N, C-alpha and C positions, 0 to 999 in steps of 0.2 A: 559174651554180651554183645548185642548189635551196636555198632557205632552210630551215634547221632551227633549232630552239631552241638547239642546241649553240652556234651562232654568237653567241648572246647572252653566253656565259660570259666572254669576254675584256673585254666592255664594263665590267664592274664594276671593272676595273683601268685600262683605257684612258681611259674618260671622266673620272675624277678627274685623271689625268695631263695630259690635254688642257686641262681646266679650270684646273689649276695654272699651265700655261704662259700661258694667256690672262689670268689674274689677275695674273701678274707683269707682263705687257705693259701692263695697264690699272691699274697700281698707283697712279697719280695721280688716278684717277677712282673714288672710293670707291663711289658708287652702282652704277656699272657692274660693279665688282668683286663687290659683294654679289649683284647680279643673276646674274652668271655662276656664282658658287658655289651659289646657291640652285637655279638651273636644272639644273646638273650633278648635284647631290646628289639632287634630286627625280627626275631621270631614273634615277639609280642605284637609288633605292628602288623605282621601277617595274620596272626590270630584275630586281632581286633578288626581288621578289614573284612575277614571272613564272617565274623559275628555281625558286622554292620550290614553286609549283604543279606545274611540269613534273617536278621530281625526285620529288615525292610521288605524283603520279598516273600518271606514265609510266615513267621510268627514270632511272638515273644518267647525267648529261650529261658528255661528254668532248670536248675539243678538243686536237688536236696542233698547236701553234703552228708555222706555216710548213710544215706537212705533213711534218715530220721524223719518222723512226721513234721509237717510244716510248723506246728506250734512248739515243737520240742527241739528242733535243730536249726542249723544254719541253712538259709535258702539264698541262692545266688540267682539273680534275674537280670537279663539283658533285653531291653526293648530298644526302640529307635533312639531315644534320648541317651541312654547309657552307652549304647554302641557308638554313637557319634562322639561322645565325650572320651571314650576309650581310644578311638582312632586319633583324634586331635592331640590328646595328652601324650600318647606313646610316640607319636611322630616328633613332637617338640622335645620330649625327653631324649629320644634317640639323637636328635640334632645337637642338643646340649652336651650329650656324652661325647659325640664326635669332636665338638669344639674343645672340650676339656682335654681330650686326648691329643688334639693338635697343639694345644697350648703346653703340653708336656705333663698333664695331670699334676700341675703345681699351682700353688696359690699365685694370683696375679698381683700380689702386693709385695713390694720390695722389703717390707718389714718382716715378712715371713722367711726371708733369707733364701727363697727359692727351694726350700726343703721339700722333698717328695711327700705326697699326701696319699698313702695307699688306702686310707679309709674312705676316700671320696667315692670310688666306684661302688663298694658294697652299700654305702649309705644312700647313694643315688638310686640304687636298685630297690632298697627298702622303701624309699620315698615313692618310687613308681608302683610298688606293690600296695602301698597305703592309698595312693590315689585311685588305683583300680578297685581296691576293696570298697571304697566309698561309692563308686559308680555301680557296682554289681550287687551291693548289699540289699537283701530283701527284708531286713528287720532293723529296728532302731539300735539294738545293742551292737550288732556287727558293724553298723555305720559308725558307732562310737569307737569301736576297735580300729577302724580305718583312720579316723581322725587322730587317734593316739599314736599310731604308726607314723603318721605324718609329723606329729609334734616331736617325737623322738628323733626322727631323721633330720627334721628341719633345724633343731637345736645344734646337732653335730655339724651340719653344713654351714650354718650361720657363724659358728665359732672356729672354723678352719683357720689355722695359723695361730690362734690363741692370743691375738692382740687385745689390748684393753678395750678398744672401741668395739670390737666384734663380740667380746664376752658381754659387755654392757648391753649391746643391741640384742644379743641372744637371750639374755636374762629377761629383758623387757618383753620380748616376744613370747617367751615361755610363760611368764606370769599372766599376760593377757589371755593366752590360749588355754592355760589351766583354768582361768576363770570361766571361759566359755565352755570348757569341758565339764566343769562343775555344774553349770546351769543345765547343760545338755543331759548329764547323768541324772540330775535331780528330776528333769522332765521325763526321762525314761522310767525312773522308779515310780513316779506318780501315774504315768500312763499304764504301767503294768498293774498297779494297784487298782486302777479304775476299770480296766478292761480284761485283765488276766492274760494279756499277750503283748508282745512287742513286734510281732510279724506285721509288716506294712499292709499286706493284702487283708489280713484278718482285722487289723485296726480300721481299715477303710469301711468295713461293715459294722463294726461295733461302736465306733465313736458317735455315730448318729443316735445311738440309744442313750447316751449320757445327757445329763442336764446341760443346757446351753452354756451356763457359767463355767462348768467344769471343762467343757470342750474349749472354750475361749482361753482359759488359763493354760491348758496344755499347749494350745497353738501359740500363745504368746511366749511361753518359756522356750519352746523349740525354735521359734523365730528369733528370739533374742540370742540364743546360743549360736545359731547359724549366721546371724547378722554380724556378730563379733568376728567370726572367722572370715566372713566375706568383706570385712572392713567397711561396713555401711556406717555412715555418719549417724550419731556422734561417737561410734566405737571404731573410728578409723585412724586415730592419732598414732597408734603404734606402728603402722606400716611404713610411712616415710622415714621413720627413725631406725627401722630394722633392716630393710632391704638394701639400701645403698652401701652398707658397710661390708657386705659379703663379696667374695670373688665373683667375677663376671658370669661364669656358668651357673653359679648358685643363684645369683640375683635373677638371672634370666628364667630359670625353671620355677623359681618362687613367683615371679611376676606373672608368668603364664598360668600357673596351676593352682597355687595354694588358696587364693581367694575364690577360685571357681568351684572348688569342692563345696564351699559354703553356699554359693549361688545354686549349684546343683541340688543341694539338700533343701534349699528353700523351694525350688521348683517342684521337687518330688513330693514334699510334704504338703505344699499348698494345693497341688492338683489331685493327689491321691487321698490324703487324709482330711483335708479341710476345703472341700470344693465350694463351700458357701462364701469363702473369701471375706470373712468378717474383719480381717485386719488390712484389707486392701487400701483403704483410705490412709491409714497410718503409714503403710509402706510406700504409698505414692509421695507423701510428704518427705519421708526418709530418702526416697530416690531423688527428689528435687534438691534437697540440701546436700546430699552426697555429690551430685553433679557440680553444683555451684561452689561449695566450699573446697572440693578437691581441685577444681580447675583454677580457682583464685589462688590457692596455694602453689600450684604449678607455675603460674605467671610470675610469682614473687621469687622463684628460685634462681640461683646462679650456678648450680651444678646440674649436669645433665641427668645423673642418676636420680637425684632428689626430684627434679622436674618430672621425670618419667614415673616416679613412684606416686606423685600427686595426680598425674593423669590417670594412672591405674585406679586410684581411689575414685576419681571422678567418673570414669566410664563404667564402674560397677553400678552407678546410678541408672545408666541406660538399661542394663539388664533387669534391674529391679523395677523400673518403669514398665517394661514390656510384660513382666510377670504380673504386676499388680493391676494392669488394665483389666485382666480377667476375661479375655477373649482369645479365640484361636489366632486372630491376626496379631495381637500383642505377644502371645506366647511364642508363636513361630518366629517373630522378629527377635525376641529375646534369645531363643535357641541359636538362631543364625549369628547373632551378635556375639554370643559366648564363643562360638567356634572361631569367628573372626578375631576376637580380641585375644584369645589365648595365643594364636599364631603371631599376630602383629606385635603384641607387647613383648613376647619372648624374643622376637627378631630384633626389636629396637634395643633391648638390653644387651644382646650379643654384639650388635654393632657398636654400642657404647663401650663394650669391652675392647673392641678393636681400636677405638680411639684412645683408650687408656693404654693399651699395649704400645701404640705408636708414639704417643706424646707424654705418657706418664701421668696424665691428669684428665679429669672430666669437668674441671671448672671453666665456665664460659669466660671468665675474666683472664684466663691464661691461655686460651686457645685462639686459633685463627689460621687461615691459609690452608685448611685441610683440603679444600677443593683442588688446589694446585699441587699439593705435596702428596695427597692420598686420594686420587680421583675414584678409585674402586670403592674405598670406604664411603666416600661421599655419595655415590650412587646407591650403595647398599643401605645407607641411612635415608636417603630422599624418598625412595619408593614406599617403604612401610610407614614413614612419617606422614606422607600425604594420605596414605590409607587410614592411619589413625585419625587424622583430621577430617576424614570423610569427603575427600575430593572425588567428584564423579569421574569415571564410572566405577571406582574401586569398591571393594566389598564393604568398607566402612560406610560409604555413602548408601549402598543398598540396604544395609542393616538399619541405618538411621531413618531412611525414608519409610521403611516398614514400621518402625516405632512411632514416627510422626503420624502415619496413617492410622495406626491403632488408637492413638490419642484423639485424633479428630473424630473417628468413628464412635468413640465412647461418648463424646459430645458434651460433657459437663464442664463447669468452669475450672475445676481442678485439673482435668485432663488437658484443657487448653493452656493452663498455667505450666504444666509439664512440657507441653509442646514448645512453648516459648523458652522455657529453661533449657530444653534440649538444643534448640537452635543457638542460643547464647553460648552454651557450653561448647558446641562444635566450633563456633567462631573464635572463642578464646583458646581452644585447643590449637586451631590453625595459627593464631597469634603466637602462642608459646613455642610451637614447632618452628615457625618462621624466625622467631628470635634466636633459637638454637642455630638454625641454618645460617643466619646473617652473621652471628658472632663467631661461631666455631668453624664454619666452612667457607663463607664468602669473603669476609674481611681479610685484610692483610694480617700476618702474625704479629702479635703484640710484643714478642721477644724473638731473638734468634732461635730457629728451629733446631733442636737437638736430634739428629738422625742416628745416634749411636745404636738405637734399638734395631736399625736395619729394616728392610721390607718385611711385611707380615707373611707368615708361612701359609702355604696352601692348606695346611691342616686346620687353620682357624678360618680362612677365607671360604673354603669349600662348603662346610656345613652352614655357615651364615648365608651364603649365596643360595644353597638349597632351600633354606627356610624362607628366604625372600621369594624364591620362585613358588614355593608352596603357598605363600600368601597371595601371589598373583593368580595362582590356580583357583583360589577361592573366588576371585573375580571372574575369571574365564568360565568357570563352572558355577557361577552364582545362581543361575536359573535352576538347574537340577538340585543344587544344595538347598535353595530356598523352598523348592517343592518338597524336598525331604523334610525340612523343618516344619512345613505345613502339616505333613502326615504325622510327624512326631507330636506336634501340638494337639492335633485332633484326637489322637489315641490317648494322650495324657488326660485331656479333659473328659473323654468318654469313660476312661478307667476300666471298661470291660475287658479289653485284651490282657491287661496286666492281671486282673483278678482271676480270669479264666486260666491263665498260664500257671498261676500259683495254686489256686484252690480247686480248679476244675469247674466245668460248666454247671454241674449240679449244685455246687456250694453257694452260688450267688443267685439262684432262682428264688 
């Protein structure tokens, strides 16, 4: 059989699953486990980068698993959007894996007794496979399978160490996500009953033949399930209570990726299945409330982890804003901002892990003097923190300017209200970050500094530094990346490249 780049598509799922099996078998050999994880994730990064180039320069890639017809089997599709998400997600997962290995593949909590956690690497690889599955799925049911893989792996990672706090947080997380999965699965069943298919490309052609009320119901149920997973207000209360309890590497990968699969699903279904955007007004209101409620929660926090968790919720609102504007300008800004936010939020949680390793706490009331006692950590925090706040000329500023432009171009009063809310959220984000800097880094220590932990190892500093540099690269190459986002947005709203790749040119005439 002649090799084509399409054959690379399944590897982003298959390689992590094979690696997960190998790391389970080698669970008693920690170094071998780390080597397998590192090799697998590095290979997935390389494959994802190749798919990104191919999807942008050539065409949308498609694989029919097992050679089954489109309506009867699993279809994997990689276009510009899914390729970009694959690259960003695998890069940050690789960095988190390196960080955890440098930390000794142990829980970062003294209550866990420093016991080895051989289950971390296989579970992280299953998580990576689940994330990739959601990005390449060409049908609703396979997208559901990817979400369930994430749910399984997330619960294991959240409860590492088995402390009461982590089990409670993990239980809350699972209950909420099971609810969203139930809504999603019900929507899949209703969609199949109404159209006879769950293939996304086929649905794009058949949904238009349904009564408008039926289409609206299906769109609302799918959007509800995805909004819960994306932590959109008022379904966002579970996130700040779940993420801060986990070890630093787990919190970092959760903050970067888990909500973004919900955002990705919203983008995919809104542009491909429901191009009329009948829920856009409702989603614009949800975006505004998500931004404001999230950032007000962040301002009120005294713990860095919880503060960053609330900013995570808040900035989901920016992505929803760009999607709901309903234009190429807004969608391209949302795509750019998703790539930016995955990187920056993961970086900030890793740096917070460094603070916790050095001082044993992330409470602002107990910290101080980090600028003098840990200058490297201070720099590693300052750069992504300013990026998150949107300080020019960093990538956060570029993405926010694009979103504001999209709102102004839309021109109605609700769009202008979102523009004002976005500016206010950005200012409050800067205030929250400045408060962390002033209390944890700038002021004098509130108590004698305990340096028994010693200097941080290169094993945790190097991957964090690499991720900071990757975030800077998003600024340096902001122009090409934004141009890529423009092309991705245009093809999403056009829909034809996706439909032709899956169904063939003759099927959509």
